[in-house]
N, CA, C and O atoms as a GROMACS GRO file, in nm:
protein
  560
    1MET      N    1  -3.821  -1.271  -1.018
    1MET     CA    2  -3.836  -1.188  -0.900
    1MET      C    3  -3.715  -1.204  -0.807
    1MET      O    4  -3.662  -1.105  -0.756
    2MET      N    5  -3.673  -1.329  -0.786
    2MET     CA    6  -3.559  -1.354  -0.698
    2MET      C    7  -3.431  -1.291  -0.753
    2MET      O    8  -3.348  -1.242  -0.677
    3SER      N    9  -3.415  -1.294  -0.886
    3SER     CA   10  -3.293  -1.238  -0.944
    3SER      C   11  -3.288  -1.086  -0.924
    3SER      O   12  -3.180  -1.030  -0.908
    4LEU      N   13  -3.404  -1.020  -0.926
    4LEU     CA   14  -3.405  -0.875  -0.900
    4LEU      C   15  -3.369  -0.844  -0.756
    4LEU      O   16  -3.307  -0.742  -0.728
    5LEU      N   17  -3.408  -0.933  -0.665
    5LEU     CA   18  -3.368  -0.915  -0.524
    5LEU      C   19  -3.216  -0.931  -0.509
    5LEU      O   20  -3.153  -0.863  -0.429
    6ARG      N   21  -3.160  -1.022  -0.588
    6ARG     CA   22  -3.014  -1.039  -0.587
    6ARG      C   23  -2.945  -0.914  -0.640
    6ARG      O   24  -2.840  -0.874  -0.590
    7VAL      N   25  -3.004  -0.853  -0.742
    7VAL     CA   26  -2.948  -0.728  -0.796
    7VAL      C   27  -2.943  -0.623  -0.686
    7VAL      O   28  -2.844  -0.551  -0.674
    8LEU      N   29  -3.048  -0.614  -0.606
    8LEU     CA   30  -3.049  -0.519  -0.495
    8LEU      C   31  -2.940  -0.552  -0.393
    8LEU      O   32  -2.873  -0.462  -0.342
    9ASP      N   33  -2.922  -0.682  -0.364
    9ASP     CA   34  -2.816  -0.722  -0.271
    9ASP      C   35  -2.678  -0.687  -0.324
    9ASP      O   36  -2.593  -0.637  -0.250
   10ILE      N   37  -2.657  -0.713  -0.452
   10ILE     CA   38  -2.526  -0.684  -0.513
   10ILE      C   39  -2.498  -0.534  -0.513
   10ILE      O   40  -2.389  -0.491  -0.478
   11SER      N   41  -2.597  -0.455  -0.552
   11SER     CA   42  -2.575  -0.310  -0.553
   11SER      C   43  -2.556  -0.257  -0.412
   11SER      O   44  -2.483  -0.160  -0.391
   12ALA      N   45  -2.620  -0.319  -0.313
   12ALA     CA   46  -2.601  -0.277  -0.174
   12ALA      C   47  -2.458  -0.303  -0.128
   12ALA      O   48  -2.399  -0.221  -0.058
   13THR      N   49  -2.401  -0.419  -0.167
   13THR     CA   50  -2.262  -0.446  -0.129
   13THR      C   51  -2.167  -0.349  -0.200
   13THR      O   52  -2.065  -0.309  -0.144
   14GLY      N   53  -2.203  -0.312  -0.324
   14GLY     CA   54  -2.122  -0.214  -0.397
   14GLY      C   55  -2.127  -0.078  -0.330
   14GLY      O   56  -2.024  -0.011  -0.317
   15MET      N   57  -2.247  -0.036  -0.288
   15MET     CA   58  -2.259   0.094  -0.220
   15MET      C   59  -2.182   0.093  -0.088
   15MET      O   60  -2.115   0.191  -0.054
   16SER      N   61  -2.193  -0.016  -0.015
   16SER     CA   62  -2.122  -0.026   0.113
   16SER      C   63  -1.970  -0.018   0.092
   16SER      O   64  -1.901   0.051   0.167
   17ALA      N   65  -1.920  -0.088  -0.008
   17ALA     CA   66  -1.776  -0.087  -0.038
   17ALA      C   67  -1.730   0.052  -0.078
   17ALA      O   68  -1.624   0.098  -0.034
   18GLN      N   69  -1.808   0.119  -0.161
   18GLN     CA   70  -1.769   0.254  -0.205
   18GLN      C   71  -1.779   0.355  -0.091
   18GLN      O   72  -1.705   0.453  -0.089
   19ALA      N   73  -1.870   0.333   0.004
   19ALA     CA   74  -1.877   0.419   0.122
   19ALA      C   75  -1.751   0.404   0.205
   19ALA      O   76  -1.699   0.503   0.257
   20VAL      N   77  -1.701   0.282   0.219
   20VAL     CA   78  -1.574   0.258   0.290
   20VAL      C   79  -1.461   0.330   0.217
   20VAL      O   80  -1.376   0.393   0.279
   21ARG      N   81  -1.461   0.319   0.085
   21ARG     CA   82  -1.357   0.385   0.003
   21ARG      C   83  -1.362   0.537   0.021
   21ARG      O   84  -1.257   0.600   0.034
   22MET      N   85  -1.482   0.594   0.020
   22MET     CA   86  -1.494   0.740   0.037
   22MET      C   87  -1.451   0.783   0.177
   22MET      O   88  -1.384   0.886   0.192
   23ASN      N   89  -1.487   0.705   0.279
   23ASN     CA   90  -1.446   0.738   0.416
   23ASN      C   91  -1.295   0.730   0.432
   23ASN      O   92  -1.234   0.815   0.498
   24THR      N   93  -1.234   0.628   0.374
   24THR     CA   94  -1.089   0.613   0.380
   24THR      C   95  -1.020   0.728   0.308
   24THR      O   96  -0.921   0.783   0.357
   25THR      N   97  -1.071   0.764   0.193
   25THR     CA   98  -1.015   0.876   0.117
   25THR      C   99  -1.031   1.007   0.193
   25THR      O  100  -0.939   1.089   0.194
   26ALA      N  101  -1.146   1.027   0.256
   26ALA     CA  102  -1.168   1.149   0.335
   26ALA      C  103  -1.068   1.156   0.450
   26ALA      O  104  -1.017   1.264   0.482
   27SER      N  105  -1.042   1.043   0.514
   27SER     CA  106  -0.942   1.039   0.621
   27SER      C  107  -0.804   1.074   0.569
   27SER      O  108  -0.729   1.147   0.633
   28ASN      N  109  -0.770   1.020   0.452
   28ASN     CA  110  -0.640   1.052   0.391
   28ASN      C  111  -0.628   1.201   0.363
   28ASN      O  112  -0.525   1.262   0.392
   29LEU      N  113  -0.732   1.259   0.304
   29LEU     CA  114  -0.730   1.402   0.273
   29LEU      C  115  -0.721   1.488   0.400
   29LEU      O  116  -0.651   1.589   0.403
   30ALA      N  117  -0.791   1.446   0.504
   30ALA     CA  118  -0.789   1.521   0.629
   30ALA      C  119  -0.651   1.519   0.694
   30ALA      O  120  -0.613   1.614   0.764
   31ASN      N  121  -0.576   1.413   0.673
   31ASN     CA  122  -0.445   1.398   0.736
   31ASN      C  123  -0.328   1.426   0.641
   31ASN      O  124  -0.212   1.404   0.677
   32ALA      N  125  -0.357   1.475   0.523
   32ALA     CA  126  -0.253   1.496   0.421
   32ALA      C  127  -0.144   1.592   0.466
   32ALA      O  128  -0.028   1.575   0.429
   33ASN      N  129  -0.179   1.692   0.544
   33ASN     CA  130  -0.080   1.791   0.586
   33ASN      C  131  -0.028   1.769   0.728
   33ASN      O  132   0.034   1.858   0.786
   34SER      N  133  -0.054   1.653   0.783
   34SER     CA  134  -0.006   1.626   0.919
   34SER      C  135   0.145   1.599   0.918
   34SER      O  136   0.200   1.546   0.821
   35VAL      N  137   0.209   1.636   1.028
   35VAL     CA  138   0.353   1.612   1.044
   35VAL      C  139   0.376   1.548   1.180
   35VAL      O  140   0.293   1.557   1.270
   36SER      N  141   0.491   1.482   1.193
   36SER     CA  142   0.528   1.424   1.322
   36SER      C  143   0.681   1.425   1.335
   36SER      O  144   0.753   1.464   1.244
   37SER      N  145   0.725   1.381   1.450
   37SER     CA  146   0.869   1.383   1.477
   37SER      C  147   0.933   1.245   1.460
   37SER      O  148   1.052   1.229   1.485
   38SER      N  149   0.854   1.146   1.418
   38SER     CA  150   0.914   1.014   1.394
   38SER      C  151   0.842   0.942   1.280
   38SER      O  152   0.726   0.970   1.250
   39VAL      N  153   0.913   0.851   1.218
   39VAL     CA  154   0.858   0.774   1.107
   39VAL      C  155   0.739   0.691   1.154
   39VAL      O  156   0.640   0.678   1.082
   40ASN      N  157   0.747   0.635   1.274
   40ASN     CA  158   0.643   0.546   1.325
   40ASN      C  159   0.514   0.618   1.360
   40ASN      O  160   0.408   0.556   1.361
   41GLU      N  161   0.520   0.747   1.390
   41GLU     CA  162   0.401   0.823   1.429
   41GLU      C  163   0.336   0.896   1.312
   41GLU      O  164   0.226   0.950   1.327
   42THR      N  165   0.401   0.897   1.199
   42THR     CA  166   0.352   0.973   1.084
   42THR      C  167   0.234   0.902   1.018
   42THR      O  168   0.235   0.780   1.001
   43TYR      N  169   0.133   0.980   0.983
   43TYR     CA  170   0.015   0.924   0.916
   43TYR      C  171   0.055   0.872   0.779
   43TYR      O  172   0.124   0.941   0.703
   44ARG      N  173   0.011   0.753   0.747
   44ARG     CA  174   0.035   0.693   0.616
   44ARG      C  175  -0.100   0.676   0.546
   44ARG      O  176  -0.200   0.639   0.609
   45ALA      N  177  -0.101   0.702   0.417
   45ALA     CA  178  -0.224   0.687   0.339
   45ALA      C  179  -0.278   0.545   0.353
   45ALA      O  180  -0.201   0.449   0.359
   46ARG      N  181  -0.409   0.535   0.358
   46ARG     CA  182  -0.475   0.406   0.372
   46ARG      C  183  -0.565   0.382   0.250
   46ARG      O  184  -0.621   0.475   0.192
   47HIS      N  185  -0.578   0.253   0.214
   47HIS     CA  186  -0.659   0.217   0.098
   47HIS      C  187  -0.734   0.087   0.128
   47HIS      O  188  -0.674  -0.008   0.179
   48PRO      N  189  -0.865   0.081   0.095
   48PRO     CA  190  -0.940  -0.043   0.116
   48PRO      C  191  -0.904  -0.148   0.011
   48PRO      O  192  -0.866  -0.116  -0.102
   49VAL      N  193  -0.918  -0.273   0.051
   49VAL     CA  194  -0.894  -0.385  -0.039
   49VAL      C  195  -1.028  -0.457  -0.057
   49VAL      O  196  -1.090  -0.500   0.040
   50PHE      N  197  -1.072  -0.469  -0.183
   50PHE     CA  198  -1.199  -0.532  -0.215
   50PHE      C  199  -1.176  -0.669  -0.278
   50PHE      O  200  -1.072  -0.695  -0.338
   51SER      N  201  -1.277  -0.755  -0.263
   51SER     CA  202  -1.275  -0.884  -0.333
   51SER      C  203  -1.418  -0.918  -0.373
   51SER      O  204  -1.514  -0.864  -0.317
   52ALA      N  205  -1.430  -1.007  -0.468
   52ALA     CA  206  -1.563  -1.055  -0.509
   52ALA      C  207  -1.614  -1.151  -0.403
   52ALA      O  208  -1.539  -1.234  -0.352
   53GLU      N  209  -1.741  -1.139  -0.371
   53GLU     CA  210  -1.803  -1.226  -0.272
   53GLU      C  211  -1.908  -1.312  -0.342
   53GLU      O  212  -2.008  -1.260  -0.391
   54MET      N  213  -1.885  -1.441  -0.346
   54MET     CA  214  -1.979  -1.531  -0.412
   54MET      C  215  -2.089  -1.571  -0.315
   54MET      O  216  -2.064  -1.599  -0.198
   55THR      N  217  -2.212  -1.574  -0.367
   55THR     CA  218  -2.328  -1.618  -0.290
   55THR      C  219  -2.394  -1.730  -0.367
   55THR      O  220  -2.413  -1.720  -0.488
   56ASN      N  221  -2.430  -1.837  -0.298
   56ASN     CA  222  -2.495  -1.953  -0.361
   56ASN      C  223  -2.414  -2.005  -0.480
   56ASN      O  224  -2.471  -2.031  -0.586
   57ALA      N  225  -2.286  -2.019  -0.462
   57ALA     CA  226  -2.199  -2.060  -0.574
   57ALA      C  227  -2.219  -2.205  -0.615
   57ALA      O  228  -2.167  -2.246  -0.718
   58THR      N  229  -2.294  -2.283  -0.537
   58THR     CA  230  -2.314  -2.423  -0.573
   58THR      C  231  -2.403  -2.440  -0.694
   58THR      O  232  -2.390  -2.539  -0.766
   59ASN      N  233  -2.492  -2.346  -0.720
   59ASN     CA  234  -2.581  -2.352  -0.835
   59ASN      C  235  -2.553  -2.231  -0.923
   59ASN      O  236  -2.590  -2.119  -0.886
   60SER      N  237  -2.489  -2.251  -1.037
   60SER     CA  238  -2.445  -2.138  -1.120
   60SER      C  239  -2.561  -2.052  -1.169
   60SER      O  240  -2.541  -1.933  -1.195
   61LEU      N  241  -2.680  -2.107  -1.182
   61LEU     CA  242  -2.794  -2.026  -1.228
   61LEU      C  243  -2.841  -1.930  -1.119
   61LEU      O  244  -2.896  -1.824  -1.149
   62ASN      N  245  -2.820  -1.967  -0.994
   62ASN     CA  246  -2.867  -1.885  -0.884
   62ASN      C  247  -2.754  -1.812  -0.811
   62ASN      O  248  -2.775  -1.754  -0.705
   63SER      N  249  -2.636  -1.814  -0.869
   63SER     CA  250  -2.524  -1.750  -0.799
   63SER      C  251  -2.519  -1.601  -0.830
   63SER      O  252  -2.564  -1.556  -0.935
   64SER      N  253  -2.464  -1.528  -0.739
   64SER     CA  254  -2.444  -1.384  -0.760
   64SER      C  255  -2.311  -1.345  -0.699
   64SER      O  256  -2.258  -1.414  -0.611
   65VAL      N  257  -2.259  -1.235  -0.745
   65VAL     CA  258  -2.130  -1.187  -0.697
   65VAL      C  259  -2.148  -1.046  -0.645
   65VAL      O  260  -2.194  -0.957  -0.717
   66GLY      N  261  -2.110  -1.024  -0.520
   66GLY     CA  262  -2.114  -0.892  -0.461
   66GLY      C  263  -1.973  -0.844  -0.434
   66GLY      O  264  -1.877  -0.900  -0.489
   67VAL      N  265  -1.959  -0.744  -0.352
   67VAL     CA  266  -1.829  -0.688  -0.318
   67VAL      C  267  -1.807  -0.706  -0.169
   67VAL      O  268  -1.896  -0.677  -0.088
   68ASN      N  269  -1.690  -0.752  -0.132
   68ASN     CA  270  -1.653  -0.769   0.007
   68ASN      C  271  -1.533  -0.680   0.038
   68ASN      O  272  -1.438  -0.676  -0.041
   69VAL      N  273  -1.536  -0.610   0.150
   69VAL     CA  274  -1.421  -0.531   0.193
   69VAL      C  275  -1.333  -0.621   0.278
   69VAL      O  276  -1.370  -0.658   0.390
   70GLU      N  277  -1.217  -0.657   0.224
   70GLU     CA  278  -1.126  -0.747   0.294
   70GLU      C  279  -1.054  -0.678   0.410
   70GLU      O  280  -1.022  -0.740   0.510
   71GLY      N  281  -1.030  -0.549   0.394
   71GLY     CA  282  -0.959  -0.474   0.498
   71GLY      C  283  -0.906  -0.344   0.442
   71GLY      O  284  -0.932  -0.308   0.327
   72ILE      N  285  -0.831  -0.276   0.525
   72ILE     CA  286  -0.770  -0.148   0.484
   72ILE      C  287  -0.620  -0.160   0.509
   72ILE      O  288  -0.576  -0.196   0.618
   73ILE      N  289  -0.543  -0.128   0.405
   73ILE     CA  290  -0.397  -0.137   0.416
   73ILE      C  291  -0.335   0.002   0.415
   73ILE      O  292  -0.393   0.097   0.363
   74GLU      N  293  -0.216   0.012   0.474
   74GLU     CA  294  -0.141   0.137   0.471
   74GLU      C  295  -0.049   0.139   0.350
   74GLU      O  296   0.007   0.037   0.311
   75SER      N  297  -0.033   0.256   0.293
   75SER     CA  298   0.055   0.273   0.179
   75SER      C  299   0.200   0.251   0.221
   75SER      O  300   0.241   0.289   0.331
   76SER      N  301   0.277   0.189   0.134
   76SER     CA  302   0.419   0.168   0.162
   76SER      C  303   0.506   0.274   0.095
   76SER      O  304   0.629   0.264   0.096
   77ALA      N  305   0.443   0.376   0.037
   77ALA     CA  306   0.518   0.485  -0.027
   77ALA      C  307   0.603   0.557   0.078
   77ALA      O  308   0.567   0.564   0.196
   78GLU      N  309   0.714   0.610   0.033
   78GLU     CA  310   0.806   0.681   0.123
   78GLU      C  311   0.738   0.803   0.187
   78GLU      O  312   0.657   0.871   0.124
   79LEU      N  313   0.774   0.829   0.312
   79LEU     CA  314   0.730   0.951   0.379
   79LEU      C  315   0.817   1.066   0.333
   79LEU      O  316   0.931   1.046   0.289
   80ASN      N  317   0.764   1.185   0.343
   80ASN     CA  318   0.842   1.304   0.307
   80ASN      C  319   0.914   1.355   0.431
   80ASN      O  320   0.850   1.391   0.530
   81LYS      N  321   1.045   1.359   0.424
   81LYS     CA  322   1.130   1.402   0.536
   81LYS      C  323   1.181   1.542   0.505
   81LYS      O  324   1.231   1.568   0.395
   82GLU      N  325   1.170   1.632   0.602
   82GLU     CA  326   1.213   1.770   0.580
   82GLU      C  327   1.297   1.817   0.699
   82GLU      O  328   1.264   1.791   0.814
   83TYR      N  329   1.406   1.887   0.668
   83TYR     CA  330   1.493   1.942   0.772
   83TYR      C  331   1.440   2.078   0.815
   83TYR      O  332   1.448   2.175   0.740
   84LEU      N  333   1.384   2.083   0.935
   84LEU     CA  334   1.331   2.207   0.994
   84LEU      C  335   1.363   2.206   1.144
   84LEU      O  336   1.276   2.177   1.225
   85PRO      N  337   1.486   2.238   1.180
   85PRO     CA  338   1.527   2.224   1.320
   85PRO      C  339   1.449   2.312   1.418
   85PRO      O  340   1.446   2.280   1.537
   86ASN      N  341   1.387   2.420   1.372
   86ASN     CA  342   1.312   2.508   1.462
   86ASN      C  343   1.165   2.470   1.477
   86ASN      O  344   1.093   2.531   1.555
   87HIS      N  345   1.121   2.370   1.404
   87HIS     CA  346   0.982   2.325   1.412
   87HIS      C  347   0.958   2.254   1.546
   87HIS      O  348   1.043   2.176   1.589
   88PRO      N  349   0.845   2.280   1.612
   88PRO     CA  350   0.819   2.216   1.742
   88PRO      C  351   0.812   2.064   1.736
   88PRO      O  352   0.831   1.997   1.838
   89LYS      N  353   0.784   2.008   1.620
   89LYS     CA  354   0.776   1.861   1.606
   89LYS      C  355   0.908   1.800   1.554
   89LYS      O  356   0.913   1.680   1.530
   90ALA      N  357   1.012   1.879   1.539
   90ALA     CA  358   1.139   1.828   1.486
   90ALA      C  359   1.199   1.726   1.581
   90ALA      O  360   1.191   1.741   1.703
   91ASP      N  361   1.259   1.620   1.523
   91ASP     CA  362   1.326   1.520   1.606
   91ASP      C  363   1.463   1.572   1.651
   91ASP      O  364   1.497   1.687   1.623
   92GLU      N  365   1.540   1.489   1.718
   92GLU     CA  366   1.671   1.531   1.770
   92GLU      C  367   1.769   1.570   1.660
   92GLU      O  368   1.867   1.640   1.687
   93ASN      N  369   1.743   1.525   1.536
   93ASN     CA  370   1.828   1.561   1.423
   93ASN      C  371   1.774   1.680   1.343
   93ASN      O  372   1.833   1.719   1.243
   94GLY      N  373   1.660   1.736   1.386
   94GLY     CA  374   1.602   1.852   1.320
   94GLY      C  375   1.506   1.820   1.207
   94GLY      O  376   1.471   1.909   1.129
   95PHE      N  377   1.464   1.693   1.195
   95PHE     CA  378   1.375   1.653   1.085
   95PHE      C  379   1.230   1.640   1.132
   95PHE      O  380   1.203   1.600   1.245
   96ILE      N  381   1.138   1.674   1.041
   96ILE     CA  382   0.997   1.643   1.060
   96ILE      C  383   0.955   1.552   0.945
   96ILE      O  384   1.019   1.550   0.839
   97TYR      N  385   0.849   1.476   0.966
   97TYR     CA  386   0.804   1.379   0.867
   97TYR      C  387   0.661   1.411   0.826
   97TYR      O  388   0.571   1.422   0.910
   98HIS      N  389   0.641   1.426   0.696
   98HIS     CA  390   0.510   1.453   0.639
   98HIS      C  391   0.447   1.321   0.594
   98HIS      O  392   0.517   1.226   0.560
   99SER      N  393   0.314   1.317   0.593
   99SER     CA  394   0.244   1.197   0.547
   99SER      C  395   0.273   1.172   0.400
   99SER      O  396   0.318   1.261   0.328
  100ASN      N  397   0.247   1.050   0.356
  100ASN     CA  398   0.271   1.012   0.217
  100ASN      C  399   0.143   1.019   0.133
  100ASN      O  400   0.133   0.953   0.030
  101VAL      N  401   0.047   1.098   0.178
  101VAL     CA  402  -0.079   1.113   0.104
  101VAL      C  403  -0.055   1.195  -0.022
  101VAL      O  404   0.002   1.304  -0.017
  102ASN      N  405  -0.098   1.141  -0.135
  102ASN     CA  406  -0.089   1.209  -0.263
  102ASN      C  407  -0.226   1.271  -0.290
  102ASN      O  408  -0.322   1.200  -0.319
  103MET      N  409  -0.236   1.404  -0.279
  103MET     CA  410  -0.364   1.474  -0.290
  103MET      C  411  -0.432   1.450  -0.425
  103MET      O  412  -0.554   1.432  -0.430
  104VAL      N  413  -0.357   1.449  -0.533
  104VAL     CA  414  -0.415   1.429  -0.666
  104VAL      C  415  -0.475   1.289  -0.676
  104VAL      O  416  -0.587   1.272  -0.725
  105GLU      N  417  -0.402   1.190  -0.630
  105GLU     CA  418  -0.450   1.051  -0.632
  105GLU      C  419  -0.576   1.036  -0.545
  105GLU      O  420  -0.670   0.968  -0.583
  106GLU      N  421  -0.575   1.101  -0.430
  106GLU     CA  422  -0.690   1.092  -0.340
  106GLU      C  423  -0.814   1.158  -0.398
  106GLU      O  424  -0.924   1.107  -0.382
  107MET      N  425  -0.797   1.271  -0.466
  107MET     CA  426  -0.911   1.337  -0.528
  107MET      C  427  -0.967   1.250  -0.641
  107MET      O  428  -1.089   1.242  -0.659
  108ALA      N  429  -0.880   1.185  -0.716
  108ALA     CA  430  -0.924   1.094  -0.821
  108ALA      C  431  -0.999   0.975  -0.760
  108ALA      O  432  -1.101   0.932  -0.814
  109ASN      N  433  -0.949   0.923  -0.648
  109ASN     CA  434  -1.018   0.815  -0.577
  109ASN      C  435  -1.155   0.858  -0.529
  109ASN      O  436  -1.251   0.782  -0.538
  110MET      N  437  -1.165   0.981  -0.478
  110MET     CA  438  -1.293   1.030  -0.427
  110MET      C  439  -1.394   1.043  -0.541
  110MET      O  440  -1.510   1.005  -0.525
  111ILE      N  441  -1.352   1.095  -0.654
  111ILE     CA  442  -1.442   1.108  -0.769
  111ILE      C  443  -1.486   0.970  -0.818
  111ILE      O  444  -1.604   0.949  -0.846
  112SER      N  445  -1.392   0.879  -0.829
  112SER     CA  446  -1.422   0.743  -0.876
  112SER      C  447  -1.518   0.673  -0.780
  112SER      O  448  -1.614   0.609  -0.823
  113ALA      N  449  -1.492   0.683  -0.650
  113ALA     CA  450  -1.580   0.619  -0.550
  113ALA      C  451  -1.719   0.679  -0.554
  113ALA      O  452  -1.818   0.607  -0.545
  114SER      N  453  -1.727   0.810  -0.568
  114SER     CA  454  -1.856   0.878  -0.574
  114SER      C  455  -1.936   0.833  -0.696
  114SER      O  456  -2.056   0.808  -0.685
  115ARG      N  457  -1.871   0.823  -0.810
  115ARG     CA  458  -1.940   0.780  -0.932
  115ARG      C  459  -1.982   0.634  -0.924
  115ARG      O  460  -2.091   0.597  -0.969
  116SER      N  461  -1.898   0.550  -0.866
  116SER     CA  462  -1.933   0.409  -0.850
  116SER      C  463  -2.052   0.394  -0.756
  116SER      O  464  -2.141   0.312  -0.779
  117TYR      N  465  -2.052   0.474  -0.649
  117TYR     CA  466  -2.164   0.472  -0.555
  117TYR      C  467  -2.292   0.513  -0.626
  117TYR      O  468  -2.395   0.447  -0.612
  118GLN      N  469  -2.287   0.622  -0.704
  118GLN     CA  470  -2.404   0.670  -0.777
  118GLN      C  471  -2.455   0.565  -0.877
  118GLN      O  472  -2.575   0.548  -0.893
  119THR      N  473  -2.363   0.495  -0.942
  119THR     CA  474  -2.402   0.390  -1.036
  119THR      C  475  -2.477   0.279  -0.965
  119THR      O  476  -2.578   0.230  -1.015
  120ASN      N  477  -2.428   0.239  -0.848
  120ASN     CA  478  -2.496   0.135  -0.771
  120ASN      C  479  -2.633   0.180  -0.724
  120ASN      O  480  -2.726   0.100  -0.718
  121VAL      N  481  -2.648   0.308  -0.690
  121VAL     CA  482  -2.779   0.362  -0.653
  121VAL      C  483  -2.874   0.353  -0.772
  121VAL      O  484  -2.989   0.314  -0.756
  122GLN      N  485  -2.827   0.389  -0.890
  122GLN     CA  486  -2.909   0.383  -1.011
  122GLN      C  487  -2.951   0.240  -1.043
  122GLN      O  488  -3.064   0.215  -1.085
  123ILE      N  489  -2.860   0.145  -1.024
  123ILE     CA  490  -2.891   0.003  -1.047
  123ILE      C  491  -2.999  -0.043  -0.950
  123ILE      O  492  -3.095  -0.109  -0.989
  124ALA      N  493  -2.984  -0.007  -0.823
  124ALA     CA  494  -3.083  -0.045  -0.723
  124ALA      C  495  -3.218   0.018  -0.754
  124ALA      O  496  -3.322  -0.047  -0.739
  125ASP      N  497  -3.218   0.142  -0.798
  125ASP     CA  498  -3.342   0.210  -0.833
  125ASP      C  499  -3.410   0.143  -0.952
  125ASP      O  500  -3.532   0.125  -0.952
  126ALA      N  501  -3.333   0.105  -1.052
  126ALA     CA  502  -3.389   0.036  -1.170
  126ALA      C  503  -3.449  -0.098  -1.129
  126ALA      O  504  -3.557  -0.135  -1.176
  127ALA      N  505  -3.379  -0.172  -1.043
  127ALA     CA  506  -3.431  -0.302  -0.997
  127ALA      C  507  -3.560  -0.282  -0.917
  127ALA      O  508  -3.654  -0.360  -0.930
  128LYS      N  509  -3.563  -0.179  -0.836
  128LYS     CA  510  -3.684  -0.149  -0.757
  128LYS      C  511  -3.802  -0.117  -0.849
  128LYS      O  512  -3.913  -0.163  -0.826
  129GLN      N  513  -3.777  -0.038  -0.951
  129GLN     CA  514  -3.883  -0.004  -1.047
  129GLN      C  515  -3.934  -0.128  -1.119
  129GLN      O  516  -4.054  -0.144  -1.140
  130MET      N  517  -3.842  -0.218  -1.157
  130MET     CA  518  -3.883  -0.342  -1.224
  130MET      C  519  -3.964  -0.430  -1.130
  130MET      O  520  -4.061  -0.492  -1.172
  131LEU      N  521  -3.924  -0.436  -1.004
  131LEU     CA  522  -4.001  -0.513  -0.906
  131LEU      C  523  -4.141  -0.456  -0.889
  131LEU      O  524  -4.238  -0.531  -0.884
  132ASN      N  525  -4.152  -0.324  -0.881
  132ASN     CA  526  -4.284  -0.260  -0.869
  132ASN      C  527  -4.370  -0.289  -0.990
  132ASN      O  528  -4.489  -0.316  -0.976
  133ARG      N  529  -4.313  -0.283  -1.109
  133ARG     CA  530  -4.389  -0.310  -1.232
  133ARG      C  531  -4.435  -0.456  -1.236
  133ARG      O  532  -4.546  -0.486  -1.282
  134THR      N  533  -4.350  -0.545  -1.188
  134THR     CA  534  -4.384  -0.687  -1.184
  134THR      C  535  -4.503  -0.707  -1.090
  134THR      O  536  -4.596  -0.781  -1.122
  135LEU      N  537  -4.499  -0.642  -0.974
  135LEU     CA  538  -4.610  -0.655  -0.878
  135LEU      C  539  -4.738  -0.595  -0.934
  135LEU      O  540  -4.847  -0.649  -0.911
  136GLU      N  541  -4.727  -0.485  -1.006
  136GLU     CA  542  -4.845  -0.423  -1.067
  136GLU      C  543  -4.906  -0.512  -1.174
  136GLU      O  544  -5.028  -0.514  -1.190
  137MET      N  545  -4.822  -0.586  -1.247
  137MET     CA  546  -4.874  -0.678  -1.348
  137MET      C  547  -4.958  -0.787  -1.284
  137MET      O  548  -5.056  -0.834  -1.342
  138GLY      N  549  -4.920  -0.828  -1.164
  138GLY     CA  550  -4.994  -0.932  -1.094
  138GLY      C  551  -5.130  -0.886  -1.046
  138GLY      O  552  -5.219  -0.968  -1.022
  139LYS      N  553  -5.147  -0.755  -1.030
  139LYS     CA  554  -5.277  -0.700  -0.985
  139LYS      C  555  -5.381  -0.704  -1.094
  139LYS      O  556  -5.500  -0.723  -1.067
  140GLY      N  557  -5.337  -0.686  -1.218
  140GLY     CA  558  -5.432  -0.673  -1.329
  140GLY      C  559  -5.468  -0.801  -1.388
  140GLY      O  560  -5.546  -0.806  -1.482
   0.00000   0.00000   0.00000
């Protein structure tokens, strides 16, 4: 019974992590076409960093591993610089700076995060069904 509760905890951390990933990806997609007049003000793609989170690691039989969101980092990929002297956001040299968001990569991330989230939901649902069946066995 306790191990099924751990399964629910693990799948919950997985869903939470994938929700952060989807939100970060949505932010990247929303800002993909943004421009600015300086490198420092330009939106840079962001990506979450995950790590394994150990629980009760002192007893290997009772230990479980979930997902921890360590933080969100900015992409170090080059910004796209374009010479457009008549653009209202152009700097003193006539350049504007586009974000470094890669739309194809972001769409792949969104699909992957969505599928991972759905998988964790299915795992939690299966554990819930097994818990219910276990409780029903105790009634009879």
